[in-house]
C-alpha positions as CSV (number, residue, x, y, z in Angstrom):
1,M,55.6,115.3,87.8
2,A,54.8,113.1,90.8
3,M,55.9,109.2,92.0
4,K,55.1,107.0,94.6
5,A,57.0,106.7,97.5
6,A,57.0,105.8,101.5
7,V,56.2,108.7,103.5
8,F,56.8,109.0,107.6
9,E,54.2,110.8,109.0
10,G,54.5,110.5,112.9
11,L,56.2,109.0,115.5
12,G,53.8,105.2,116.2
13,K,52.5,105.7,112.8
14,P,52.5,102.9,109.9
15,L,54.5,104.4,107.1
16,A,52.1,106.1,104.4
17,I,51.9,105.6,100.5
18,R,51.7,109.2,98.8
19,E,52.3,110.7,95.7
20,V,54.7,113.1,95.5
21,A,57.4,115.7,93.4
22,E,59.8,113.5,91.5
23,P,63.3,115.2,92.5
24,E,64.2,118.4,90.6
25,L,68.3,118.0,89.6
26,A,70.6,120.4,90.0
27,P,73.9,120.2,88.6
28,G,76.1,117.6,90.0
29,E,73.5,115.7,91.4
30,V,72.0,112.6,89.2
31,L,68.5,110.7,88.9
32,L,68.3,106.7,90.3
33,K,65.6,104.7,89.1
34,V,65.5,102.2,92.6
35,E,65.0,99.0,91.4
36,N,66.1,97.9,95.0
37,C,65.6,99.3,98.6
38,G,66.7,97.4,101.6
39,I,65.1,97.9,104.7
40,C,67.4,98.6,107.8
41,G,67.6,98.4,111.1
42,S,68.1,102.2,111.4
43,D,65.3,103.1,109.7
44,L,62.8,101.0,112.7
45,H,65.2,103.1,115.1
46,A,64.5,106.4,113.3
47,T,60.7,105.8,113.0
48,E,60.4,104.8,117.1
49,D,62.9,107.0,118.8
50,G,63.0,110.4,117.9
51,V,66.2,110.6,117.6
52,F,67.4,110.4,114.3
53,L,63.9,110.9,112.4
54,Q,61.8,114.0,113.5
55,A,60.4,115.6,110.4
56,E,57.4,114.5,109.0
57,G,57.2,113.7,105.4
58,T,60.8,112.2,105.3
59,V,61.1,109.4,102.9
60,L,63.8,106.5,104.2
61,G,65.6,104.0,103.1
62,H,69.2,104.7,102.4
63,E,70.3,100.9,100.7
64,F,70.0,101.1,97.3
65,A,70.5,100.2,93.6
66,G,69.4,101.4,90.5
67,I,69.0,102.8,87.0
68,V,71.1,106.0,86.4
69,A,67.5,107.6,84.9
70,A,68.8,111.7,84.9
71,S,72.3,113.3,85.1
72,A,73.4,116.2,85.9
73,D,76.9,115.4,85.4
74,P,78.6,114.6,82.8
75,A,80.9,111.9,84.9
76,V,77.3,109.8,85.1
77,P,76.3,108.2,82.2
78,E,72.2,107.2,81.5
79,G,71.4,104.0,81.7
80,L,74.3,102.9,84.5
81,R,73.3,100.4,86.6
82,A,74.4,101.6,90.0
83,T,74.2,102.1,94.1
84,A,75.3,105.4,95.8
85,V,77.2,106.1,98.8
86,P,73.9,108.2,101.4
87,V,76.1,110.0,102.8
88,N,75.5,113.3,102.0
89,A,78.4,116.2,102.6
90,C,77.7,119.5,104.5
91,E,76.7,123.0,102.1
92,A,80.9,123.5,103.2
93,C,82.2,120.3,101.6
94,R,79.0,119.5,99.0
95,D,81.2,120.4,95.7
96,L,84.0,118.4,97.1
97,G,81.7,116.0,97.6
98,T,83.0,114.6,100.6
99,C,83.9,115.9,103.9
100,R,87.1,118.1,104.0
101,D,88.3,117.1,107.5
102,G,88.0,113.4,106.0
103,L,85.3,112.2,108.8
104,G,83.2,111.2,106.1
105,I,79.9,109.6,107.8
106,L,81.6,110.9,111.3
107,C,81.0,114.4,110.2
108,P,77.9,115.7,112.5
109,S,77.6,118.2,109.6
110,N,76.6,115.6,107.2
111,R,73.2,114.6,106.4
112,I,72.2,110.3,105.9
113,T,70.0,109.7,102.8
114,G,66.6,109.1,104.4
115,L,67.1,110.0,107.1
116,A,66.4,114.3,106.5
117,L,63.6,115.4,105.1
118,D,65.9,117.1,102.9
119,V,67.3,114.5,101.5
120,P,64.7,111.6,100.9
121,G,65.6,108.3,100.6
122,A,65.1,105.2,98.5
123,Y,61.6,104.1,99.7
124,A,60.0,105.8,96.4
125,E,60.2,105.1,92.6
126,Y,63.5,107.6,92.0
127,V,65.5,109.0,94.6
128,K,68.3,112.0,93.9
129,V,71.9,111.2,94.6
130,G,75.6,113.2,94.0
131,A,77.6,112.6,91.4
132,K,80.2,112.1,93.4
133,Q,78.5,109.4,95.6
134,V,77.6,107.3,92.8
135,V,78.8,103.3,92.9
136,P,78.6,101.5,89.9
137,L,77.8,98.0,89.7
138,P,79.9,95.7,88.4
139,D,78.5,92.8,85.1
140,G,77.5,90.2,87.3
141,V,76.2,91.9,90.5
142,S,72.7,92.5,90.5
143,F,69.7,95.4,91.9
144,E,69.7,92.7,94.5
145,Q,73.0,92.8,95.5
146,G,73.7,96.1,94.8
147,A,71.0,97.1,97.2
148,M,72.6,95.0,100.0
149,V,76.1,96.8,99.6
150,E,75.3,99.2,102.5
151,P,75.0,96.7,105.2
152,L,77.6,94.4,104.2
153,A,80.0,97.9,104.3
154,V,78.9,97.9,108.1
155,G,80.5,94.3,108.1
156,L,83.5,95.6,106.7
157,H,84.4,98.2,108.3
158,A,83.8,96.0,111.6
159,V,86.1,93.3,111.1
160,E,89.0,96.0,109.8
161,K,88.3,97.9,113.0
162,A,88.4,94.2,115.6
163,Q,92.0,93.8,113.5
164,I,90.7,89.4,114.1
165,P,94.0,87.7,114.9
166,M,94.7,84.7,112.5
167,G,92.6,82.2,113.1
168,G,91.3,83.8,115.8
169,R,88.3,82.8,117.6
170,V,85.7,85.1,116.9
171,L,81.5,85.8,119.0
172,V,79.2,87.0,116.3
173,I,75.9,87.8,119.5
174,G,73.2,88.5,116.4
175,A,72.6,87.3,113.0
176,G,70.7,90.2,111.5
177,P,72.1,91.2,107.8
178,I,75.0,93.0,109.7
179,G,75.2,90.1,112.3
180,L,76.1,88.0,108.9
181,S,77.7,90.3,107.2
182,V,79.9,91.0,110.2
183,A,80.6,87.0,110.7
184,A,81.1,86.8,106.3
185,F,83.8,89.1,106.6
186,A,85.8,87.8,109.3
187,R,85.7,84.7,107.8
188,L,87.9,86.2,104.8
189,A,90.0,88.6,107.1
190,G,90.9,84.5,108.6
191,A,89.5,84.2,111.6
192,G,89.6,80.3,112.4
193,R,86.6,79.6,114.6
194,I,82.8,82.1,113.9
195,V,80.3,81.3,116.2
196,V,77.4,83.1,115.6
197,S,75.1,83.4,118.9
198,E,71.4,84.1,117.7
199,R,67.7,83.3,119.0
200,A,65.8,83.0,116.0
201,E,65.9,79.8,114.3
202,A,66.0,81.6,110.8
203,R,68.9,83.4,111.3
204,R,70.6,80.9,112.6
205,A,70.4,78.4,109.4
206,A,71.6,81.4,107.1
207,A,74.4,82.3,109.5
208,S,76.9,79.5,108.0
209,D,76.6,80.0,104.5
210,F,77.8,83.7,105.7
211,G,80.8,82.1,107.9
212,A,79.7,80.8,111.0
213,T,81.3,77.7,111.9
214,D,79.0,77.2,114.8
215,V,75.8,78.1,116.0
216,L,74.3,78.7,119.3
217,D,70.5,80.0,120.8
218,P,71.7,81.6,124.1
219,G,68.2,80.8,125.0
220,A,68.9,77.2,124.8
221,V,72.4,76.8,126.7
222,E,72.9,77.6,130.4
223,D,76.1,79.0,130.1
224,V,77.0,80.8,126.4
225,G,80.6,81.5,127.3
226,A,80.8,77.2,128.2
227,A,79.4,76.9,125.5
228,F,81.5,78.5,122.8
229,S,84.4,77.3,124.5
230,A,83.4,73.9,124.0
231,A,82.9,74.5,120.2
232,T,86.2,76.5,119.7
233,G,88.5,75.5,122.1
234,G,89.1,78.5,124.2
235,P,87.3,81.8,124.9
236,P,86.4,84.7,121.9
237,D,89.3,86.9,121.2
238,V,87.2,89.1,119.3
239,I,83.3,89.5,120.3
240,F,81.0,91.7,118.2
241,D,78.2,93.3,119.5
242,C,75.4,93.2,116.1
243,V,72.2,93.6,118.7
244,G,72.6,96.9,120.3
245,V,70.4,96.5,123.6
246,P,71.1,97.7,127.5
247,G,73.2,95.5,129.3
248,M,74.6,93.4,125.5
249,I,78.4,95.7,126.2
250,Q,78.7,93.9,129.9
251,S,78.1,90.6,128.9
252,C,80.5,90.9,126.4
253,I,83.3,91.8,128.7
254,D,82.0,89.0,131.1
255,L,82.3,86.6,128.1
256,S,85.5,88.3,126.4
257,R,89.6,86.0,127.4
258,P,92.4,88.7,129.3
259,K,93.7,91.1,126.6
260,G,90.3,90.7,124.1
261,T,88.8,92.9,121.9
262,I,85.1,94.0,121.9
263,V,83.3,95.4,119.0
264,V,80.1,97.2,119.5
265,V,78.6,97.3,115.9
266,G,74.9,97.2,117.6
267,V,72.9,100.5,117.6
268,C,72.0,100.9,121.2
269,M,69.4,103.7,122.1
270,K,69.0,103.9,126.1
271,P,71.2,104.0,128.6
272,D,73.1,101.7,129.8
273,E,75.7,100.3,133.0
274,V,79.1,98.8,132.8
275,I,81.4,98.0,135.1
276,P,84.5,99.0,134.7
277,I,87.0,97.2,137.0
278,A,85.7,93.7,135.1
279,A,87.1,95.2,131.3
280,I,90.1,96.9,133.3
281,L,91.2,93.3,135.2
282,K,91.1,92.0,131.6
283,E,92.9,95.4,130.0
284,L,90.1,94.4,126.6
285,K,89.8,96.6,123.7
286,L,86.4,98.3,123.0
287,Q,86.2,99.5,119.5
288,F,82.9,101.4,118.7
289,V,82.0,101.2,114.9
290,L,79.8,103.7,113.0
291,G,79.0,102.6,109.5
292,Y,81.9,102.4,106.6
293,V,84.4,104.6,104.6
294,E,83.4,105.3,101.4
295,S,85.7,103.4,99.5
296,D,84.3,100.5,100.9
297,F,81.3,99.7,98.8
298,A,84.0,99.5,95.9
299,R,85.5,96.8,98.0
300,V,82.4,95.0,98.4
301,L,81.0,95.3,94.9
302,D,84.7,93.7,94.5
303,Y,83.9,90.5,96.9
304,L,80.1,90.2,95.2
305,G,81.7,90.5,91.9
306,Q,84.6,87.6,92.6
307,G,82.0,85.7,93.9
308,R,83.8,85.9,97.4
309,I,80.7,87.1,99.1
310,K,77.2,85.9,98.3
311,A,74.8,87.8,99.8
312,D,71.5,86.5,98.5
313,G,70.4,84.0,101.0
314,M,70.3,87.4,103.1
315,V,67.1,88.4,101.1
316,T,64.4,86.5,103.0
317,D,61.6,88.6,102.0
318,R,60.1,91.0,98.7
319,V,57.9,93.7,98.5
320,S,56.2,95.8,96.5
321,L,55.6,99.4,98.1
322,S,52.3,99.0,98.8
323,E,53.1,95.9,101.1
324,L,55.8,98.0,102.5
325,P,53.9,99.3,105.4
326,E,52.9,96.6,107.0
327,A,56.1,94.8,106.3
328,F,58.0,97.6,107.9
329,E,55.9,97.0,111.1
330,A,56.6,93.5,110.8
331,L,60.0,93.8,110.9
332,R,60.1,95.7,114.7
333,R,59.2,91.6,115.7
334,P,61.2,89.8,113.4
335,D,60.4,85.8,112.9
336,R,61.8,84.5,110.2
337,Q,63.0,87.3,108.2
338,I,66.8,88.7,107.7
339,K,66.3,91.5,105.1
340,V,63.3,92.7,103.6
341,M,63.4,93.8,100.3
342,I,61.7,96.6,98.7
343,R,61.1,96.7,94.9
344,P,59.2,99.9,94.0
345,G,58.7,99.1,90.4
346,G,56.4,96.3,92.0
């Protein structure tokens, strides 16, 4: 059988809606009918630089939720509402369903759903996942919320790596989906003041709903550090770079207090330059993070189910598959958009 999917056709080209073969299941695999799939910044990077994504014909999409339409594993029933961890173990670890060395997403041999030709993603009517990657949605958690578990898990993982001191002062640079997720979990982790720095007005407006106690426009203030201190009473204890552009790490070093922590969450694909002595003189901790651990998905769903995280305000646009290519290109120069959600069924 055939299904519709948005297909990558090469660097510099827009996605194309094509008829492709519906995935066939092997033992231990599950077919999800995609109800919602988010567009991730990583998808945009992948179609621009050729580092992560090179094969034409790849179907992107790793933030998704849907209904189990078919299952080749008795532990996963048809009709189950679910999301899935989009990290696929290598051939040597496939039977385990996870990396035998405990590396998870850090394993260089894994493949991310939607970022490789042989593991098509959820910019499609159906997506195939490993049964052991399936995570059921609790009652009361919508498909749209389920499709936001992946970016929320990134925020949770980053905050846990930061080890924010109770009542600490936090600066979040960038209020895209990841920055907003970081702010929300920083609040739950006990941060006292959370300042979100963001140039886009719509994203600044959303930040207060995701834990920010203060927001600032870095383009409208002469000195971000001075503006932060004026709002909070001192320099930041923890800074999260959720932008990922050259020069940002050095800016964070300059903004940090002595013995502070900088967490690099944003994906910078270009060479960067820092002045090590500036960090040495402050004895800073510089923490890079990637993704999440598998258990973070269930934890995020618990927070959503309890209403402790309210992610609905992150979604600014909802599009069908036919509208996806245009919406995808528009995100390369975002204005009011935060999270664009795809509804393959229309």
